[in-house]
C-alpha positions as CSV (number, residue, x, y, z in Angstrom):
1,M,39.5,57.5,15.4
2,S,36.6,57.5,17.8
3,P,35.4,54.6,19.6
4,N,31.7,55.4,19.0
5,N,29.9,58.2,16.9
6,S,28.5,60.2,20.1
7,M,32.4,60.4,21.7
8,Q,34.9,62.7,20.6
9,S,38.3,61.2,19.8
10,A,41.0,61.4,22.7
11,M,43.6,60.7,20.7
12,P,46.6,63.2,20.4
13,S,46.6,65.6,17.4
14,G,49.1,64.4,15.1
15,L,48.7,60.8,15.9
16,P,48.6,58.4,13.0
17,S,46.1,56.4,11.9
18,L,45.1,53.1,13.7
19,A,45.8,51.7,10.4
20,A,49.0,53.3,9.9
21,L,50.1,52.5,13.6
22,L,49.6,48.6,13.0
23,P,52.2,47.5,11.0
24,D,54.9,49.2,13.2
25,V,53.4,48.0,16.7
26,V,53.4,44.3,15.0
27,A,57.1,44.8,14.4
28,L,57.7,45.9,18.1
29,A,55.4,43.1,19.1
30,E,57.6,40.9,16.8
31,A,60.9,42.0,18.3
32,A,59.9,41.5,21.7
33,G,59.2,37.7,20.6
34,A,62.7,37.4,19.6
35,D,64.2,38.8,22.5
36,I,62.1,35.9,24.4
37,M,63.0,33.3,22.0
38,A,66.5,34.0,22.5
39,I,66.1,33.4,26.5
40,Y,64.2,30.3,25.9
41,N,65.9,28.9,23.4
42,A,69.6,29.3,25.8
43,G,67.2,26.6,28.1
44,P,65.6,26.5,31.3
45,T,65.9,30.2,33.2
46,A,65.6,31.1,36.5
47,V,62.4,32.5,37.7
48,M,61.8,35.2,40.3
49,H,58.4,35.9,41.8
50,K,56.8,39.4,42.5
51,A,55.1,40.4,45.6
52,D,51.8,38.8,44.5
53,D,53.7,35.5,44.1
54,S,53.3,35.5,40.4
55,P,56.5,34.4,38.3
56,L,58.9,36.7,36.4
57,T,62.0,36.0,34.1
58,A,64.5,37.6,32.2
59,A,62.1,37.2,29.1
60,D,59.5,39.4,30.6
61,L,61.9,42.5,31.6
62,A,63.5,41.8,28.4
63,A,60.2,42.5,26.7
64,H,59.2,44.8,28.7
65,V,62.1,46.9,28.1
66,R,61.8,46.7,24.1
67,I,58.1,47.1,24.1
68,V,58.1,50.4,26.5
69,A,61.5,51.7,24.6
70,G,59.6,51.1,20.9
71,L,56.2,52.8,22.0
72,Q,57.9,55.8,23.4
73,Q,59.6,56.8,20.1
74,L,56.6,55.6,17.9
75,T,54.0,57.5,20.0
76,P,55.9,59.8,22.8
77,D,52.6,61.5,23.9
78,I,51.1,58.5,24.6
79,P,51.6,56.8,28.3
80,V,52.9,53.4,28.4
81,V,51.0,51.0,31.2
82,S,53.0,47.1,31.3
83,E,52.6,44.6,34.1
84,E,56.1,45.3,34.3
85,G,55.8,49.2,35.1
86,C,54.0,52.2,34.0
87,V,55.6,55.0,32.0
88,P,55.7,57.9,33.2
89,D,54.2,56.6,36.2
90,E,51.0,55.1,37.6
91,G,49.0,57.8,37.0
92,A,49.1,56.5,33.1
93,R,46.4,54.2,33.8
94,T,44.1,57.1,34.0
95,A,44.9,58.7,30.9
96,P,42.0,58.8,28.2
97,V,44.7,57.3,25.8
98,F,47.3,55.1,26.9
99,W,49.3,51.9,25.6
100,L,48.6,48.7,27.8
101,V,51.2,45.9,27.4
102,D,51.5,42.5,28.6
103,P,55.2,41.6,27.8
104,L,55.0,38.1,28.3
105,D,51.2,36.9,28.6
106,G,51.8,33.0,30.1
107,T,54.9,33.1,32.1
108,K,53.8,29.6,33.9
109,E,53.9,28.2,30.0
110,F,57.2,30.1,29.4
111,V,58.5,28.2,32.2
112,A,56.9,25.1,31.4
113,R,58.4,25.1,28.1
114,N,55.2,24.2,26.0
115,G,55.6,27.6,23.8
116,E,51.8,28.5,24.7
117,F,53.0,32.1,25.5
118,T,52.3,35.3,23.8
119,V,53.5,39.2,23.8
120,N,50.2,41.7,23.7
121,I,50.1,45.3,22.9
122,A,46.8,47.1,23.2
123,L,46.1,50.8,22.7
124,I,43.2,51.9,25.1
125,E,41.2,55.3,24.4
126,Q,38.5,56.2,26.4
127,G,38.4,52.5,28.3
128,R,38.0,50.7,25.0
129,P,41.1,48.6,23.5
130,V,40.9,50.0,19.7
131,L,43.9,48.6,18.6
132,G,45.7,45.3,19.9
133,V,48.5,43.0,19.0
134,V,49.3,39.4,19.9
135,T,52.2,37.5,18.6
136,V,53.1,33.8,19.5
137,P,56.8,33.8,19.6
138,A,57.2,29.9,19.5
139,Q,54.9,29.5,16.9
140,N,56.1,32.3,14.8
141,V,52.7,33.6,14.4
142,S,50.9,37.4,14.6
143,Y,47.2,38.5,14.9
144,W,46.2,41.9,15.1
145,G,43.0,43.9,15.0
146,S,41.7,47.5,15.1
147,V,38.4,49.4,15.1
148,G,37.7,50.0,11.2
149,V,40.4,47.7,10.2
150,G,39.6,44.1,11.1
151,T,41.8,41.3,12.3
152,Y,44.5,39.3,10.5
153,R,46.7,36.7,11.3
154,R,50.3,36.0,9.5
155,Q,52.3,33.0,10.1
156,A,56.3,33.8,9.6
157,G,57.6,33.3,6.4
158,E,54.1,34.4,4.7
159,T,54.2,37.4,2.2
160,Q,50.1,38.0,2.9
161,A,48.2,38.2,6.0
162,Q,44.9,36.3,6.4
163,R,41.5,38.2,7.2
164,L,40.0,36.5,10.1
165,H,36.4,36.4,11.6
166,V,34.6,34.6,14.3
167,A,32.6,31.1,13.3
168,V,29.0,30.6,13.7
169,P,28.0,28.6,16.7
170,R,26.7,25.3,16.0
171,E,26.8,25.6,12.0
172,A,25.8,22.2,10.6
173,G,24.8,20.9,14.0
174,R,28.2,20.9,15.8
175,P,28.5,21.4,19.3
176,L,29.8,24.5,20.7
177,R,33.9,24.3,20.5
178,V,34.4,26.2,24.2
179,M,38.0,27.1,25.5
180,A,38.7,26.0,28.7
181,S,42.0,27.8,31.0
182,K,44.3,24.9,31.8
183,H,45.0,26.9,35.4
184,H,41.4,28.1,36.4
185,F,38.8,25.4,35.2
186,H,36.7,25.4,38.4
187,E,33.1,24.4,39.5
188,D,31.1,27.9,38.1
189,T,32.6,27.5,35.2
190,R,31.5,23.9,34.5
191,T,28.0,25.0,35.5
192,L,28.0,27.8,33.1
193,I,29.4,25.7,30.4
194,A,26.4,23.6,30.7
195,R,23.9,26.1,30.3
196,M,25.1,26.2,26.8
197,G,24.1,22.5,26.0
198,A,26.1,20.4,23.7
199,H,29.7,21.3,23.8
200,E,33.3,20.1,23.4
201,L,36.1,21.4,25.3
202,V,39.2,22.9,24.0
203,Q,42.5,24.0,25.7
204,A,44.6,26.2,25.1
205,G,47.0,28.8,27.3
206,S,47.5,32.7,27.8
207,S,45.5,35.1,25.5
208,L,45.6,31.7,23.0
209,K,42.2,31.3,23.9
210,F,40.7,34.6,22.5
211,C,42.7,34.2,19.2
212,R,41.1,30.8,18.8
213,I,37.9,32.7,18.6
214,A,38.9,35.3,16.6
215,E,40.2,33.1,13.9
216,G,37.0,30.6,14.1
217,S,38.3,27.7,15.6
218,A,36.7,28.1,19.0
219,D,33.4,29.8,19.8
220,V,33.3,30.8,23.6
221,Y,35.9,31.1,26.4
222,P,34.3,32.1,29.6
223,R,36.5,33.4,32.3
224,L,35.4,33.4,35.8
225,G,38.4,33.9,37.9
226,P,40.9,36.5,38.1
227,T,42.9,38.4,35.5
228,C,44.0,41.5,35.2
229,E,43.8,44.5,32.4
230,W,47.0,43.9,30.5
231,D,46.1,40.2,30.4
232,T,43.2,40.8,27.9
233,A,42.9,44.3,26.1
234,A,45.0,43.0,23.1
235,A,43.2,40.2,22.6
236,Q,40.1,41.7,23.3
237,A,40.5,44.3,20.6
238,V,41.3,41.2,18.1
239,V,38.3,39.5,19.0
240,E,36.2,42.4,18.7
241,A,37.6,44.0,15.3
242,A,37.1,40.0,14.3
243,G,33.3,40.3,14.7
244,G,33.2,39.0,18.7
245,H,32.4,39.9,22.0
246,V,34.2,40.4,25.3
247,C,31.5,40.8,27.8
248,T,30.9,40.5,31.8
249,L,28.3,38.1,32.9
250,Q,26.0,41.2,33.3
251,G,26.4,41.7,28.8
252,E,28.2,45.0,29.2
253,P,31.9,45.5,27.4
254,L,35.0,44.8,29.4
255,R,37.0,48.3,30.1
256,Y,39.8,49.5,31.0
257,G,41.7,51.9,33.0
258,K,39.8,51.2,35.6
259,A,40.4,52.0,39.3
260,E,40.9,48.4,40.3
261,V,43.3,46.7,37.6
262,L,41.3,43.3,37.9
263,N,39.0,42.4,35.5
264,P,35.7,41.0,36.9
265,D,34.5,37.5,35.0
266,F,34.1,38.0,31.1
267,V,32.9,35.7,28.4
268,V,34.4,35.9,25.1
269,S,32.4,34.5,22.7
270,S,31.5,34.8,18.6
271,V,28.1,35.5,19.3
272,P,26.3,37.8,22.5
273,L,26.3,35.3,25.6
274,A,22.8,35.5,25.5
275,E,22.5,33.2,22.3
276,L,24.3,30.7,24.1
277,L,22.8,30.0,27.0
278,T,19.8,27.0,26.5
279,D,18.0,28.2,30.3
């Protein structure tokens, strides 16, 4: 499936459609979530630190192993880029099509035992996330979306997934619902939010902030601070398939497979950012 009408698809021939891939990827993310919860439920776990001082636990590694093995079996011709390592190698990030994975997004939330951590799996084609799955293991809920399919949410035990769509901001005169990061809320962010007029703040951890916008329970999430590509790709696919936007402060869509793994500042919103600013 092509990212747009003018670009020839870079997908390997014989690959199942995005709609056909989704059930297997959702099942894989949920299986990784079960691995994480087995460690979580066993009690506090040891925390290691990587070279950049970010935390790492046995749960991150267990989910990484599960997901990489599953994706290699599902699509052996597509490389996998994970926060915890690339298969076959670092060159995978320059491939026209690759999987982009954060096995455990919100390790700080995992260590704090607040349940607000996620498993993220995205398929990137020509720099764009065309399929994304975000599962929330501690809450037994999964979100998924892709180009041409839409966005869905399913709670554990439900037999049918619910179709999601972003909300219309300020309908019925309500204030704008702004997602704020628990760990990265500084003066530049406050200034941008102030330009949006009347608002109320809502907080959540990890990629849950994106999902709140996709399901219509929040309107905008400005992120002015460092994130990596694997932090955002799956959730971006979920938001965009629900009718939302994930763009830089210049209004350009967030892209992937760049020379630099860090993302620029960005805003997730139900409508284009320009429509939210009051000045």
